[in-house]
N, C-alpha and C positions, 0 to 999 in steps of 0.2 A: 588454213586449217588450224583449229585450236590445239595447243600443246597440252596433251593429256598426261605428260610425265609427272609421276608422283615425286616431287622434289622432297627429299627427306627433311630439309630444314623448314618447310612450310607446314607440314602435317605433324600432329601429335603422335606420341607413341601408340595411343589407343587406335588412331586412324591407320597408322602404318601397319601395326600388327593385325588389325581387323582385315585389311586388304590382303595381306600375306595369307592369312587363314582362309578368307573367302575365296580367293583365286584358286588355292590348292584344293579346297574341299568341293568347290563347284565342278572341278574336273574329275572328281571321284578319287583323288589321291588320299593315301593314308598319311596322317599327321601326328607328330608327337611334339609337345612343348614342355619345357621344364625349367625350374630355377632351383639349383642345389642349395642346401642349407648354408647360411652365412656367405652366400655368393652375391655378386652384383651383376651377374650375367644371366640373361634370359636366352635360352637356346631353343631353336626350332629345327626340326627334322622333317623332311617331306620325302615320302616314297612315291615316286612317279611311275613305278613299273606296272601298276594295275594288277599285280599278282598278290593273292593272300598267301603269305609264306609261313611255313612252320619249320622250325629248326631244332636239331638236338641241342642239349644244353652244354655244348663244348665252347664256352665263351672265348677261350683263348684264340680260337681259329676263326671266329666270326668276323665278317667285315664290320665297318662302322655302322651302327644302327641302334634300334630301341627294341627291347624285349618285353613281352607281355605274357605272363603265365597264370592260368587260373588257380584257384585254391586247391582243387583236386588234381593230383598227378594224372596225366594222360597215359593211356596204355602204351603209346609209342614214345613216351618220354620227350615230347617235343613242346615247343612254345611258339607263339606268334612272334614274328620278327619283321620290323619295319627297317628297310634299308635306307641309308642316308644318301639318297641321290642328290638331294639339295640340303644344305645346312647353313643356318644363320646363327650368329652369336651377337646379341645386342647388349651393350654395356649400359646398364641403367643409370650410371653415374655421369654419362656424357650425352650431349645433344646428338640427335640422329645424324645431323649433317657433318659432324666431326668424325663419324665412323665410316671410313672409306671402304671397309670390307663389306658393308651392307649393300645389297643390290638396290638400284633405283627401279621402282616398279613402273612399267609402261603398259598402257592400254587397259581397258576394263576397270578404270579407277572408280571406286564407289564411295559414297558418303559413309559416315560411321553407321547410320541406321540401315542403309542398303547393305553394307557389308555384314552387319549383325543379322539381318533377315536372311541373307544368303547362307551364313553359317548355320542358323537354326534350321533352315530347310534341309541342309546336308545332314545335320545331326538326326533329325526326326524321320527322314525317309528311310525305308527298307528295314525299320526296326518294328517288330511286332510287340507292342507294349503290353498286350494282354497276357503274354506268356511270362513277362518279367516284372509285373506290377504288384506282386503280393506284398502286403504290409503286415508286419507282425503286431498283433495286439498285445497289450500289457499282460493280460491273463495268460496267454500262451507262452510268453517269455518267462514269466514267473514260474509257471509249471515246468518249463524246460530247466530252469535253474534248480528247482527242487529235485528234479530227476537226477541232475548232475550231483547234487549234494548227497543224494541217496547212494549213488554209485561210488562216491568218495568214501562215505561212511562204511559201505560194504567192503572196502578195500580193493575195488576194481580200478580205481583211478586215484591219482594224487592231485590232479588239477584238470579242469575242463573249461573251455572258453566258448560258451554259447553266444550266438550272434542274433541280430534282428535287423529288420528293415523298417524304414519310415518313409512315407510318401510326402513330397512337398510339391504343391502346385506352383508352377512357374508363372510369373506375371507375363503379360503379352509383350512387355518391353524388356524381357530378360536379354541381357547382353553378355555373351560369353567372355569377351575380352575384358570388359569392366570387372567381371567376377574374378578372372585370373589375376588382373593387376591389383585388385583389392586384397586378394589373398597373399600376393607377393609382398605387399606393403605390411600386412598385419602379422605374417608368420615368417620372420627372418630365419628361424631355426628349423623350418620344415622343408621337405622336398615338394615344392609346388609343381603340379603336373596336370596336363591335359593330353589325352590321346584319342584319336578318331580312326577307327578301322571300319570302313563300310561293311555292312551286314553282320559285324560282330558287336559294335557299339561305340559309344563316346563316353568317356569317364573323366571326371575332374577330382583332384584330391590334394591333400596337404599332409603327406606321410611323415611321421617323426622317426621312423625306424629303418635303419640300414640293415639289409640282409647280408650282403657282401660288397666290399669295395676292393679293387686292385688298381694300383698305380705304380708302374715300374716293378720293383721287386717287393713292394709293400702290399700286404693283405690285411684287411680289417673287417670286423663284424661287431655287433653289440647285443647285449641282453637288456631289453627294455620292458619293464612291467611295473605294476602299481600305478594307480591313478587317483589324483584328487584335484579339486579345483584350486587354482591359484588365488590367494587372498592377500589383501594388504598391499602396502607400498613396496615391500621387499619380500615376496613370497619364498624366494630361495633360502632366505635366512631364517624365516619363522616357521617353516614347514615341520610337521611332526608326523612320522610314519608309524602305522600300526604294525603289530607283529604279522598280521595277515598279509599286508602289502610287502613287507620285507621278505617274508618266506616266498611269496609269489614271484618276486624278482630273482631270488636265489635259485629257484627251480629252473628258471630260464638260463641263468649263468651256468648251473651244473650241467644242463643239457649241452651247451656249447663245449664245455670241457670234456664231456663224454664223447662228443663227436671227434674232438682232437685225439682222444685215447683210441678210438676205433681205427684211426689211420696212423697211430703210433707217433703222433706229433707232440713232443714234449717241450719244445723251445718256442714259447709264446709269452707275450706280455699282457697282463690283465690289470686294468685300472678301474677302480670303483668298488662298490656302487656310489654314485653321486646323484643329487637331485638336478633334474633338467626341466626347462620350461618348453612346452610345445603348445603354442596357441595360448589359451587360458587354462591349460591343464599342466599339472606337474607329474613327472614320472621318475622312477629310479632307473639308472642306467649304469651298466658296466661296459667298458670298451676292451676289445681283444685285438692285438696286433701281432703279425708274424712277418719275419723277413724271409721271403720265399727263396732268395738266393742262398742265404745262410743255411736254411733247412733243406735245400735242394728239392723244392716242391713247387715248381713253376705252374703246375695245374691245380694248385690249391683252391683257386676260385671256383672252378667247375666242380671239384670234389665236394667242397663244403656247401655249395649251392644245393646239390642233391641230398646231402646229409641233413642240412638244416631245415629245409622246407618240407611240410609246414612246421614252423617253430612252435615250441610249447606256449609262446605268447599269443598265438592265434588258434591253437588247436587244443593243447593240453598234454598231460603226461600220465602214464606212458603214451607215446605218440600213437601207436597202432590202435590200442583200445579206445583212446580218446577220439581219434578220427572215426572209427566205427560207430561210436556213440553219437557223434554229430551227424553223420550221414543217415543214421537211423531215426534220430529224434528232431533234428531241425526241419521245419516244414517249408523250406525254400531253398533255392539253388544259390549258393554264395557266388557263383560265376567267377568274376575276376577279383572280388573282394577277398582280402587276405591271401591272394596270390602274390606274385612279385612282378615288378616293373622297373625299367630304368635304361639309361644309355649304356651301350656296350662299345668299347674300343673307340670312343669319341675322344680325340686328342690324346690317345694312348692311355685312356683311363676308363674303367668300368665302375659304375655305381648303381647297384641294384637295391631297391627298397621294397619292403613289404607294403602291399597296396592297402593302406589303412586311411582313416579319415577321408573317405571317398564316397562319390555318388555317381550313379549312372544317369546320364541325361536321356530322357525319353520324350515322347510326343506330348508336350505340355506340362510335364512334371519331372522331378528328379527323384530317384530312388536312393535314399541314403542308407549306408550300412555301418553297423557298429557292433562290437563284441565286448565282453567283460570277463576277466579271469575269475573263475570260481574255485575256491579252496574250502577246506573244512570249516573255516570261520566266516564264510560269506553269509550275508543277509540278502535274500532275493530282492527286496525293495531297493536296497542301495545299489545293487548291480543294474537294475533298471535305470536308476538315476544316473549312473555312470554312462550308460549308452545314450541317454538323452543329452548329456554334456558333449559327448563325442560327435553326435549327429549335428549339434548346433555349430560346431567348428566350421563345417562347410555350409550349412543351411543359411547362416546369416550373411553369406557373401553371394548368394544366388539371386535374390530379389532386392537389388540395391535401389533405394529411393532416390539417392542423390548421385549424379555422375561424378566421376573422378575429376 
């Protein structure tokens, strides 16, 4: 009998990861994969229970898993939750055969193409693309921005973040694993992610924005806003920010501080704003940190998760009028875009990110999502250009002409 064992030293990372995902998804399992910013580890979680789980946002008491929450808060205040029944951690700096913790796959070994085809079949089945395939045309988006500007001028809003969708036809040889690994290589400062929940959807992204992180007694969050294209050999040194972009980021920072005030938290550390690189885009970012033991606030992660979402960076300010404006005027369902995602209590650490720079994978195409922060100084045409740049961050990694 032929030995079908997948020896880790013989197969490439692409082949190994493709078989891991193909085997899990062909069985109907839920899957999450991610690479944290500035990390050399690719982490994979597989929920083998077969149950679609929704959980309250009490992250401190959840088992190890991966959380997925849509943009709009649910009436029961719950999120989708993938339980870590199986968990792999791949060190990208070392050969597979040297990583003893990785399982050796046996039976059902597929070639790279066969694994890719199995993954695509699992992604595309049970999803009604006709209900989620709306593409925003330019005229509609510009009109939405102009409505937002009118609401700001009338004094109803300080900021609004309209969003749009863009359809991208996928090539017949679209390979999910190649796309993921390409993004991992290209975006070291982003939260590279893919998750698959049968009947809910499959999403791929490269988010630049932390919503909340907890590790031990340390809590952190960030205020990220302002966008421009990185130019030149040293964009971090030569960038110049407009008053519009500086004020947009300051609004997000003030919102975080206001959340701290609501819970009477005064002991926190704020650093920034500073310019950061995310893909080929530059943003302004401020970082906030809290010692939960010193402040006697061990549930700060859950409390701030509820207070922060949806942040002013994806919704607007004031939050309630901005959200009402978007729900009334945006002509599509944001679904999981601008919600939040991330690993919970994995190796005693929780890292939840805003679901930005993302695309939903549908039957034969990807639906890309992007938004732009609109303040009183915004120019509609420039906001459209900003969303084009944000969509391109994911789009250019989906139809790869050359294999890795």
